[in-house]
C-alpha positions in Angstrom: 16.5 -14.3 -11.9 17.5 -12.8 -8.5 18.0 -9.5 -10.2 14.4 -9.4 -11.4 13.2 -10.3 -7.9 15.3 -7.6 -6.4 14.1 -5.0 -8.8 10.5 -6.0 -8.2 11.0 -5.7 -4.4 12.6 -2.3 -4.9 9.6 -1.2 -7.0 7.1 -2.4 -4.5 9.0 -0.7 -1.6 9.2 2.6 -3.6 5.5 2.5 -4.4 4.6 1.8 -0.8 6.7 4.7 0.4 5.2 7.0 -2.2 1.7 6.1 -1.2 2.5 6.7 2.5 4.0 10.1 1.7 1.0 11.1 -0.4 -1.4 10.2 2.5 0.8 12.1 5.0 0.8 15.2 2.7 -3.0 15.0 2.3 -3.4 14.8 6.1 -1.0 17.7 6.6 -2.8 19.8 4.0 -6.2 19.2 5.7 -4.8 19.5 9.2 -5.8 16.0 10.2 -4.3 13.3 12.3 -3.7 9.7 11.2 -6.9 8.4 12.6 -9.3 10.9 10.9 -12.6 9.4 9.9 -14.9 10.2 7.0 -16.8 13.0 8.9 -13.5 14.6 10.1 -12.1 14.6 6.6 -15.2 16.2 5.1 -15.4 18.8 7.9 -11.7 19.7 7.5 -12.1 19.9 3.7 -15.1 22.3 4.1 -13.3 24.4 6.6 -10.1 24.8 4.5 -12.1 25.3 1.3 -13.8 28.4 2.7 -10.5 30.3 2.5 -8.9 28.4 -0.4 -11.8 28.9 -2.9 -11.2 31.4 -5.6 -14.3 33.4 -4.6 -12.7 33.8 -1.1 -9.3 34.9 -2.4 -7.8 31.5 -2.9 -6.7 30.0 -6.2 -7.9 27.2 -8.4 -4.7 25.3 -7.6 -5.5 25.5 -3.8 -9.0 24.2 -4.5 -7.7 21.3 -6.6 -5.1 20.3 -4.0 -7.7 20.3 -1.2 -10.1 18.3 -3.4 -7.3 15.8 -4.3 -6.3 15.4 -0.7 -9.9 14.7 0.4 -10.4 12.2 -2.4 -7.1 10.4 -1.5 -8.0 10.1 2.2 -11.5 9.0 1.5 -10.2 6.4 -1.0 -7.9 5.1 1.7 -10.8 4.7 4.2 -12.7 2.8 1.5 -9.8 0.6 0.9 -9.4 -0.2 4.6 -13.1 -0.9 4.9 -13.0 -3.3 2.0 -10.1 -5.2 3.6 -11.8 -5.5 7.0 
């Protein structure tokens, strides 16, 4: 039984760390600090997208990564708002 509890604790710890790393990577990609608000996220996304868009010489992958970073950060804000 203790083995199951230990494995569950390890899984939760790993998931928590992975989520934190994903948020940190999204902030880094958009050039944001930890306390960025919704407006800051949107402004940074638009600013970075100007050069990352395929029409401006960027790639589809760059655009996807920026879009995913924005979505992840906005979802985190929504999650925090629901908890408050």
